[in-house]
C-alpha positions as CSV (number, residue, x, y, z in Angstrom):
1,X,96.0,51.2,-71.9
2,X,99.3,52.9,-72.7
3,X,100.4,52.1,-76.2
4,X,96.8,51.1,-77.1
5,X,96.4,49.0,-80.2
6,X,93.4,47.7,-82.1
7,X,94.1,44.2,-80.8
8,X,94.0,45.5,-77.2
9,X,90.7,47.1,-77.9
10,X,89.2,43.9,-79.2
11,X,90.1,41.9,-76.1
12,X,90.1,44.5,-73.3
13,X,88.2,43.7,-70.2
14,X,86.5,46.8,-68.6
15,X,85.6,45.0,-65.4
16,X,89.0,45.7,-63.6
17,X,88.3,49.4,-64.1
18,X,84.8,49.1,-62.6
19,X,86.2,47.1,-59.7
20,X,88.9,49.7,-59.1
21,X,86.3,52.5,-59.2
22,X,84.2,50.6,-56.6
23,X,87.3,50.2,-54.4
24,X,88.0,54.0,-54.6
25,X,84.3,54.7,-53.8
26,X,84.6,52.5,-50.7
27,X,87.8,54.3,-49.7
28,X,85.9,57.6,-50.1
29,X,83.1,56.4,-47.8
30,X,85.7,55.2,-45.3
31,X,87.4,58.6,-45.2
32,X,84.0,60.2,-44.7
33,X,83.1,57.8,-41.9
34,X,86.4,58.5,-40.2
35,X,85.8,62.2,-40.4
36,X,82.3,61.8,-38.9
37,X,83.6,59.6,-36.1
38,X,86.3,62.2,-35.3
39,X,83.6,64.9,-35.2
40,X,81.6,62.9,-32.7
41,X,84.7,62.3,-30.6
42,X,85.5,65.9,-30.5
43,X,82.0,66.7,-29.2
44,X,82.6,64.4,-26.3
45,X,85.9,66.0,-25.4
46,X,84.6,68.8,-23.1
47,X,82.9,66.1,-21.0
48,X,86.2,64.4,-20.1
49,X,88.6,67.3,-20.6
50,X,86.8,70.5,-19.7
51,X,89.3,73.2,-20.2
52,X,92.9,74.3,-20.3
53,X,95.7,74.6,-22.8
54,X,95.9,70.9,-23.4
55,X,92.2,70.6,-24.0
56,X,92.2,73.5,-26.4
57,X,95.2,71.9,-28.2
58,X,93.4,68.6,-28.5
59,X,90.3,70.3,-29.9
60,X,92.4,72.2,-32.4
61,X,94.2,69.0,-33.4
62,X,90.9,67.2,-34.0
63,X,89.8,70.2,-36.1
64,X,92.9,69.9,-38.2
65,X,92.5,66.2,-38.7
66,X,88.9,66.7,-39.8
67,X,89.9,69.3,-42.2
68,X,92.5,67.0,-43.8
69,X,90.0,64.2,-44.1
70,X,87.4,66.5,-45.6
71,X,90.0,67.7,-48.1
72,X,90.9,64.2,-49.0
73,X,87.3,63.2,-49.9
74,X,86.8,65.1,-53.2
75,X,90.1,63.8,-54.8
76,X,89.3,60.2,-53.9
77,X,85.8,60.5,-55.5
78,X,87.2,62.2,-58.6
79,X,89.5,59.3,-59.1
80,X,86.6,56.9,-58.5
81,X,84.6,58.7,-61.1
82,X,87.4,58.7,-63.6
83,X,88.0,55.0,-63.2
84,X,84.3,54.2,-63.6
85,X,84.1,56.4,-66.7
86,X,87.2,54.8,-68.1
87,X,85.6,51.3,-67.8
88,X,82.4,52.5,-69.4
89,X,84.2,54.1,-72.4
90,X,86.5,51.1,-72.8
91,X,83.4,48.8,-73.0
92,X,82.0,51.2,-75.7
93,X,85.2,51.2,-77.7
94,X,85.5,47.5,-77.5
95,X,82.0,47.1,-78.9
96,X,82.7,49.5,-81.7
97,X,86.0,47.6,-82.5
98,X,84.2,44.3,-82.7
99,X,81.4,45.9,-84.8
100,X,84.1,47.2,-87.2
101,X,85.3,43.6,-87.8
102,X,81.7,42.6,-88.6
103,X,81.3,45.6,-90.9
104,X,84.5,44.6,-92.7
105,X,83.3,41.0,-93.2
106,X,80.0,42.3,-94.7
107,X,82.0,44.5,-97.1
108,X,84.4,41.7,-98.1
109,X,87.3,43.3,-96.1
110,X,89.1,41.2,-93.5
111,X,90.0,43.2,-90.4
112,X,92.8,41.4,-88.7
113,X,93.3,41.4,-85.0
114,X,96.2,43.8,-85.2
115,X,94.0,46.3,-87.1
116,X,95.5,45.7,-90.6
117,X,93.0,45.1,-93.4
118,X,93.0,43.1,-96.6
119,X,90.5,42.8,-99.4
120,X,89.5,39.5,-101.0
121,X,90.9,39.7,-104.6
122,X,87.7,38.2,-105.9
123,X,85.8,41.3,-104.6
124,X,88.3,44.0,-105.4
125,X,85.8,46.6,-106.7
126,X,85.4,50.3,-106.4
127,X,82.7,49.8,-103.7
128,X,85.1,47.6,-101.7
129,X,87.8,50.2,-102.0
130,X,85.5,52.8,-100.6
131,X,84.5,50.5,-97.8
132,X,88.2,49.8,-97.0
133,X,88.8,53.6,-96.8
134,X,85.9,54.1,-94.4
135,X,87.0,51.2,-92.2
136,X,90.5,52.5,-92.0
137,X,89.2,56.0,-90.9
138,X,86.9,54.4,-88.3
139,X,89.8,52.3,-87.0
140,X,92.0,55.3,-86.7
141,X,89.3,57.3,-84.9
142,X,88.8,54.5,-82.4
143,X,92.6,54.5,-81.6
144,X,92.6,58.2,-81.2
145,X,89.7,58.1,-78.8
146,X,91.4,55.4,-76.8
147,X,94.5,57.4,-76.6
148,X,92.6,60.5,-75.5
149,X,90.8,58.4,-72.9
150,X,94.0,57.2,-71.5
151,X,95.4,60.7,-71.3
152,X,92.3,62.1,-69.7
153,X,92.1,59.4,-67.0
154,X,95.8,59.8,-66.3
155,X,95.4,63.5,-65.9
156,X,92.6,63.2,-63.4
157,X,94.6,60.7,-61.3
158,X,97.7,62.9,-61.4
159,X,95.7,66.1,-60.4
160,X,94.1,64.3,-57.5
161,X,96.9,62.2,-56.1
162,X,98.3,63.4,-52.7
163,X,102.0,64.2,-52.4
164,X,104.1,63.9,-49.2
165,X,102.8,67.3,-48.2
166,X,99.2,66.3,-48.8
167,X,96.8,67.2,-51.5
168,X,97.4,70.9,-52.5
169,X,94.6,73.3,-51.8
170,X,93.7,76.9,-52.7
171,X,91.1,79.0,-51.1
172,X,87.9,80.2,-52.9
173,X,85.8,82.7,-51.1
174,X,82.2,81.8,-50.8
175,X,81.1,85.2,-52.0
176,X,82.8,84.6,-55.3
177,X,80.7,81.5,-56.1
178,X,77.9,82.4,-58.5
179,X,74.4,82.6,-57.1
180,X,72.0,79.8,-57.8
181,X,70.0,80.7,-60.9
182,X,73.0,82.2,-62.7
183,X,73.0,81.3,-66.4
184,X,74.9,78.1,-66.9
185,X,77.3,79.6,-69.5
186,X,78.4,82.2,-66.9
187,X,78.8,79.5,-64.3
188,X,81.0,77.5,-66.6
189,X,83.2,80.5,-67.3
190,X,83.7,81.0,-63.5
191,X,84.4,77.3,-63.0
192,X,86.9,77.2,-65.9
193,X,88.8,80.1,-64.3
194,X,89.6,78.1,-61.2
195,X,92.6,75.8,-60.8
196,X,92.1,72.1,-60.0
197,X,93.0,72.8,-56.4
198,X,90.6,75.7,-56.2
199,X,87.8,73.5,-57.6
200,X,88.5,70.9,-55.0
201,X,88.4,73.5,-52.3
202,X,85.1,75.0,-53.6
203,X,83.5,71.5,-53.6
204,X,84.7,70.6,-50.1
205,X,84.2,74.0,-48.4
206,X,81.1,75.3,-50.3
207,X,79.2,72.1,-51.3
208,X,75.7,73.5,-50.9
209,X,76.6,76.3,-53.3
210,X,78.6,74.3,-55.9
211,X,76.2,71.4,-55.9
212,X,73.2,73.5,-56.9
213,X,74.9,75.3,-59.9
214,X,73.8,74.3,-63.4
215,X,76.9,74.7,-65.5
216,X,79.4,73.1,-63.1
217,X,80.6,69.7,-64.4
218,X,78.4,66.8,-63.2
219,X,81.4,65.0,-61.6
220,X,82.1,67.9,-59.3
221,X,78.4,68.5,-58.5
222,X,78.1,64.8,-57.6
223,X,80.9,65.1,-55.0
224,X,79.5,68.4,-53.6
225,X,76.0,66.9,-53.2
226,X,77.4,63.7,-51.7
227,X,78.9,65.9,-49.0
228,X,75.5,67.7,-48.5
229,X,73.8,64.3,-48.4
230,X,76.1,62.9,-45.8
231,X,75.7,66.0,-43.6
232,X,71.9,65.9,-44.0
233,X,71.7,62.2,-43.0
234,X,74.2,62.6,-40.1
235,X,72.5,65.8,-38.8
236,X,69.0,64.3,-38.9
237,X,70.1,61.0,-37.4
238,X,71.8,62.8,-34.5
239,X,68.8,65.1,-34.0
240,X,66.4,62.1,-34.0
241,X,68.5,60.4,-31.3
242,X,68.3,63.6,-29.2
243,X,64.6,63.7,-29.6
244,X,64.3,60.0,-28.6
245,X,66.4,60.6,-25.5
246,X,64.4,63.7,-24.6
247,X,61.1,61.9,-25.0
248,X,62.3,59.0,-22.9
249,X,63.3,61.5,-20.1
250,X,60.0,63.3,-20.2
251,X,58.0,60.1,-20.0
252,X,60.1,58.8,-17.1
253,X,59.5,62.1,-15.2
254,X,55.8,61.9,-15.9
255,X,55.6,58.3,-14.6
256,X,57.4,59.5,-11.4
257,X,55.1,62.5,-11.0
258,X,58.0,64.9,-11.4
259,X,56.7,66.8,-14.4
260,X,57.2,70.2,-12.6
261,X,60.9,69.5,-12.4
262,X,61.1,69.5,-16.2
263,X,60.3,73.2,-16.4
264,X,61.5,74.7,-13.1
265,X,61.4,78.3,-14.3
266,X,57.9,78.3,-15.7
267,X,54.8,79.0,-13.7
268,X,52.5,76.5,-15.5
269,X,51.3,73.0,-14.9
270,X,54.3,70.7,-15.8
271,X,52.1,67.9,-17.1
272,X,50.5,70.1,-19.8
273,X,53.8,71.5,-20.9
274,X,55.2,68.0,-21.1
275,X,52.3,66.7,-23.2
276,X,52.8,69.7,-25.5
277,X,56.5,69.0,-25.8
278,X,55.9,65.4,-26.6
279,X,53.6,66.4,-29.4
280,X,56.2,68.8,-30.8
281,X,58.8,66.0,-30.6
282,X,56.5,63.6,-32.5
283,X,55.9,66.2,-35.1
284,X,59.6,67.0,-35.6
285,X,60.5,63.4,-35.6
286,X,57.9,62.8,-38.4
287,X,59.5,65.4,-40.6
288,X,62.9,63.9,-39.9
289,X,61.7,60.4,-40.8
290,X,60.1,61.8,-44.0
291,X,63.5,63.3,-45.1
292,X,65.4,60.2,-44.2
293,X,63.0,58.0,-46.2
294,X,64.3,60.0,-49.2
295,X,67.9,60.5,-48.3
296,X,68.8,56.9,-47.3
297,X,67.6,55.3,-50.6
298,X,69.7,57.9,-52.5
299,X,72.7,57.0,-50.3
300,X,72.1,53.3,-50.9
301,X,71.9,53.7,-54.7
302,X,75.1,55.8,-54.8
303,X,76.9,53.1,-52.9
304,X,75.6,50.1,-54.9
305,X,78.6,48.5,-56.6
306,X,76.4,46.1,-58.6
307,X,74.7,48.8,-60.6
308,X,76.1,51.4,-63.0
309,X,77.6,54.4,-61.2
310,X,75.1,57.0,-60.1
311,X,75.7,60.7,-59.8
312,X,73.9,63.0,-57.4
313,X,73.4,66.2,-59.4
314,X,71.0,68.1,-57.0
315,X,69.7,67.8,-53.5
316,X,67.5,69.8,-51.2
317,X,65.4,69.0,-48.2
318,X,63.4,72.3,-48.3
319,X,59.6,71.9,-48.6
320,X,58.9,68.5,-50.1
321,X,62.5,68.1,-51.1
322,X,64.4,68.0,-54.4
323,X,66.7,65.4,-55.9
324,X,68.4,64.9,-59.2
325,X,70.1,61.5,-59.7
326,X,71.7,60.3,-62.9
327,X,72.5,56.7,-63.8
328,X,75.7,57.4,-65.7
329,X,77.5,60.7,-66.3
330,X,75.5,62.9,-68.7
331,X,78.7,65.0,-69.4
332,X,80.3,62.1,-71.2
333,X,77.3,60.1,-72.5
334,X,76.2,59.9,-76.1
335,X,72.5,60.0,-75.1
336,X,71.1,61.8,-72.1
337,X,67.5,61.2,-70.9
338,X,65.9,63.5,-68.3
339,X,62.8,62.1,-66.7
340,X,60.5,64.6,-65.1
341,X,58.0,63.0,-62.6
342,X,54.4,64.2,-61.9
343,X,51.9,64.5,-59.1
344,X,53.0,63.4,-55.7
345,X,56.7,63.3,-56.5
346,X,58.7,64.2,-53.4
347,X,61.9,63.4,-51.7
348,X,60.4,60.8,-49.4
349,X,59.3,58.7,-52.5
350,X,62.5,59.2,-54.6
351,X,63.3,55.5,-54.7
352,X,60.6,54.8,-57.3
353,X,61.9,57.5,-59.6
354,X,65.5,56.3,-59.3
355,X,64.4,52.7,-60.1
356,X,62.7,54.0,-63.3
357,X,65.8,55.8,-64.3
358,X,67.8,52.6,-63.8
359,X,65.3,50.7,-65.9
360,X,65.5,53.2,-68.7
361,X,69.3,53.2,-68.7
362,X,69.3,49.4,-68.9
363,X,66.8,49.5,-71.7
364,X,68.9,51.9,-73.7
365,X,72.1,49.9,-73.3
366,X,70.2,46.8,-74.4
367,X,68.9,48.3,-77.6
368,X,72.2,50.2,-78.4
369,X,75.2,48.7,-76.5
370,X,77.6,50.7,-78.7
371,X,76.6,54.0,-77.1
372,X,76.6,55.3,-73.6
373,X,73.3,56.5,-72.2
374,X,72.8,58.5,-69.0
375,X,69.3,58.4,-67.5
376,X,68.4,61.1,-65.0
377,X,65.6,61.3,-62.5
378,X,64.9,65.0,-62.3
379,X,62.9,66.0,-59.2
380,X,64.0,69.6,-59.6
381,X,60.7,71.3,-59.0
382,X,57.9,71.3,-56.4
383,X,55.4,68.8,-57.8
384,X,51.7,69.0,-57.0
385,X,50.7,67.0,-53.9
386,X,47.1,66.3,-54.9
387,X,45.9,65.1,-58.3
388,X,42.4,66.5,-58.0
389,X,43.1,69.9,-56.4
390,X,46.7,71.0,-57.0
391,X,47.3,69.4,-60.4
392,X,44.6,71.5,-62.0
393,X,46.8,74.5,-61.5
394,X,49.5,75.5,-64.0
395,X,51.6,77.3,-61.3
396,X,53.7,74.3,-60.4
397,X,54.4,73.6,-64.1
398,X,55.3,77.3,-64.7
399,X,57.8,77.4,-61.8
400,X,59.2,74.0,-62.7
401,X,59.6,75.0,-66.4
402,X,62.1,77.7,-65.5
403,X,64.2,75.2,-63.5
404,X,64.0,72.6,-66.2
405,X,65.1,75.1,-68.9
406,X,68.1,76.1,-66.9
407,X,69.0,72.5,-66.1
408,X,68.9,71.5,-69.8
409,X,71.0,74.5,-70.7
410,X,73.5,73.4,-68.0
411,X,73.7,69.9,-69.5
412,X,74.7,71.4,-72.8
413,X,77.3,73.7,-71.3
414,X,79.0,71.1,-69.2
415,X,79.0,68.2,-71.8
416,X,82.3,67.1,-73.0
417,X,83.1,66.4,-76.7
418,X,80.6,65.9,-79.4
419,X,77.1,67.1,-78.5
420,X,74.9,64.4,-77.0
421,X,71.3,63.5,-78.0
422,X,69.3,65.0,-75.2
423,X,65.7,63.7,-74.6
424,X,63.3,65.0,-71.9
425,X,60.6,62.7,-70.8
426,X,57.6,63.8,-68.7
427,X,55.2,61.5,-66.9
428,X,51.7,62.8,-66.0
429,X,52.1,66.3,-64.7
430,X,55.8,66.2,-65.6
431,X,54.7,66.4,-69.2
432,X,53.0,69.7,-68.5
433,X,56.3,71.1,-67.0
434,X,58.0,70.2,-70.3
435,X,55.2,71.8,-72.3
436,X,55.5,75.0,-70.4
437,X,59.3,75.0,-70.8
438,X,58.9,74.6,-74.5
439,X,56.1,77.1,-74.9
440,X,58.1,79.9,-73.2
441,X,61.7,80.5,-74.2
442,X,62.0,77.0,-75.5
443,X,63.8,73.9,-74.2
444,X,67.2,72.8,-75.4
445,X,66.5,69.2,-76.3
446,X,66.6,66.9,-79.3
447,X,63.3,65.2,-78.5
448,X,60.6,65.3,-75.8
449,X,58.4,62.4,-74.7
450,X,55.0,62.8,-73.1
451,X,53.8,59.7,-71.1
452,X,50.3,59.6,-69.7
453,X,50.0,63.4,-70.0
454,X,47.0,65.3,-68.8
455,X,47.7,67.9,-71.5
456,X,50.9,69.7,-72.0
457,X,49.9,73.4,-72.1
458,X,50.1,73.7,-75.8
459,X,47.8,72.3,-78.5
460,X,50.2,71.4,-81.3
461,X,53.7,69.8,-81.5
462,X,55.3,72.8,-83.3
463,X,54.5,75.0,-80.3
464,X,57.1,73.1,-78.3
465,X,60.0,75.4,-79.1
466,X,63.5,74.2,-79.3
467,X,62.5,70.7,-80.4
468,X,61.8,69.5,-84.0
469,X,58.1,68.8,-84.4
470,X,59.0,65.3,-85.7
471,X,60.7,64.6,-82.3
472,X,57.7,65.3,-80.2
473,X,56.5,61.9,-79.0
474,X,53.6,60.8,-76.9
475,X,51.9,57.7,-75.5
476,X,48.8,57.0,-73.3
477,X,47.7,53.5,-72.3
478,X,44.2,52.6,-73.3
479,X,43.1,52.2,-69.7
480,X,44.9,55.2,-68.3
481,X,41.9,57.3,-67.5
482,X,43.9,60.5,-66.8
483,X,41.5,62.4,-69.0
484,X,38.9,61.7,-66.4
485,X,40.3,64.2,-64.0
486,X,42.0,66.5,-66.5
487,X,39.8,67.2,-69.5
488,X,41.2,69.0,-72.6
489,X,40.0,72.4,-71.4
490,X,42.3,72.3,-68.3
491,X,45.8,71.8,-69.7
492,X,45.2,71.5,-73.4
493,X,44.4,68.6,-75.7
494,X,45.8,65.1,-75.2
495,X,49.1,65.0,-77.1
496,X,48.3,61.5,-78.5
497,X,45.3,63.0,-80.4
498,X,45.9,63.3,-84.2
499,X,45.2,67.0,-84.1
500,X,48.2,67.6,-81.8
501,X,50.6,66.5,-84.6
502,X,53.0,64.6,-82.4
503,X,54.4,61.1,-83.0
504,X,52.4,58.5,-81.1
505,X,54.0,55.3,-79.9
506,X,52.5,52.2,-78.3
507,X,52.1,51.2,-74.7
508,X,50.5,48.2,-73.1
509,X,46.8,48.8,-72.5
510,X,46.9,48.3,-68.8
511,X,44.3,47.2,-66.3
512,X,40.7,48.3,-67.2
513,X,39.7,48.0,-63.6
514,X,42.6,50.0,-62.1
515,X,43.4,53.2,-64.0
516,X,45.7,54.3,-61.2
517,X,47.9,51.3,-61.6
518,X,47.8,51.7,-65.3
519,X,48.9,55.3,-65.0
520,X,52.1,54.1,-63.4
521,X,52.6,50.9,-65.4
522,X,54.7,52.3,-68.3
523,X,57.9,51.1,-66.6
524,X,56.6,47.6,-65.7
525,X,58.6,44.7,-67.1
526,X,57.7,43.9,-70.6
527,X,55.6,47.0,-71.2
528,X,55.9,48.1,-74.9
529,X,56.4,51.7,-73.8
530,X,59.8,50.8,-72.3
531,X,61.2,49.4,-75.5
532,X,59.8,52.4,-77.5
533,X,61.3,54.9,-75.1
534,X,64.7,53.2,-75.4
535,X,64.6,53.5,-79.2
536,X,63.6,57.2,-79.0
537,X,66.4,57.9,-76.5
538,X,69.0,56.2,-78.7
539,X,67.8,57.9,-81.9
540,X,66.3,54.7,-83.5
541,X,63.0,56.2,-84.4
542,X,62.5,53.7,-87.3
543,X,62.1,50.9,-84.7
544,X,59.4,52.6,-82.6
545,X,56.0,50.9,-82.7
């Protein structure tokens, strides 16, 4: 878009940028797959070339090649991210340029394709003159933004393009990386002190550390967590294959009556030991399968070229697992929605949460195509497993509130340009997490939305600190019987009650014979709640019903 003009903005096609981003994403995956294949080949090396100088040299050469491929992965993805963002912003600028033409027509001002403007002599009034001045300012702002976008994209490509000597690197000691939980502003200062080469090194060599830090730009966290995701999937897949092979061997030995040979140095009946090991294998394989049920859908969504680009902002397989996935980049979006799930949310079921984030991003674009909206699925806390027993405790919400507060602070710190409209939405127990975040030190958000809440830990909208009381929203479907297992004295009053003081919006009533289905139906196609949420997220409160 060099030498960008108003005419170019009116007719620009963002799709080539999106296609180019998808091509660079595929290149990144190819680089990663080649590195993985090389690692597997190296592991087989001792079996065919046991020792000696040549074997050692071959192993060292493989290590060097792996290092080069690993170092190439972050620059490739950074370019992919920049191209995808360029396409998104170009589409937004085109929409605003076309809207400017319509605004001019309504004000009796003709906005010509080249950006020049004329006033109909029959309507040359003071009001028309003011409108002309405003339109000229808006046009100039659009052209400035387009030029800045061009420069920003070009800079990212230049910083991450390999030279004949390879992509430059600079070491960053792992001990210098801020600890997880460090205030985001402090993290951002550390990140800003690094050179582009040092940032790439930190991402590729310390992905587990960088990917978990609130305050690091989302684009870099995404790459770090993609590396972690790939390692988690590869490690668990390989371990599962090892378990399968070991199980097959044990069963074969049992069938042949040779169980004692499995444990030659143990004075114990081999059959009993074999049966115990088979149970241990089944248990470990079950844990692996649970993790893969969450990891693989994330990997599939990240690789999907037919949907808006997704960013992996957080990932952990500890306990029930954690995952933070964003549809769109919150660091560059005009609106940022963070969706906090409730009871039963865990890594193994992450696909449903990501689908809801996709739907809410689509809804926001539909009701306001002139703005970019990022929609995040935030499983950044340990959600209760059981609705009857665990969910009656506030402990999960209290721990999650601290994580959510820091995450929201991080979104503010890493955001680029004009401050975004940040909305935090909680479903079911997730609403309680938000309430606790707001009742403590407060939550940095422009609005909060409680959906099917069991109570939110406070009894009045003004008690949600950090958020204007008129931006505390709530809905509960008529047949969502969540109050049946969580009465007001457990987590506070229903936030849709008049005494709470929040703004209540409509949802479809749901199925009177299935309150469980109704409790999860807020994102179903055509549900009134979806449209209302989209209006809240995009700041169109006058359209909420």
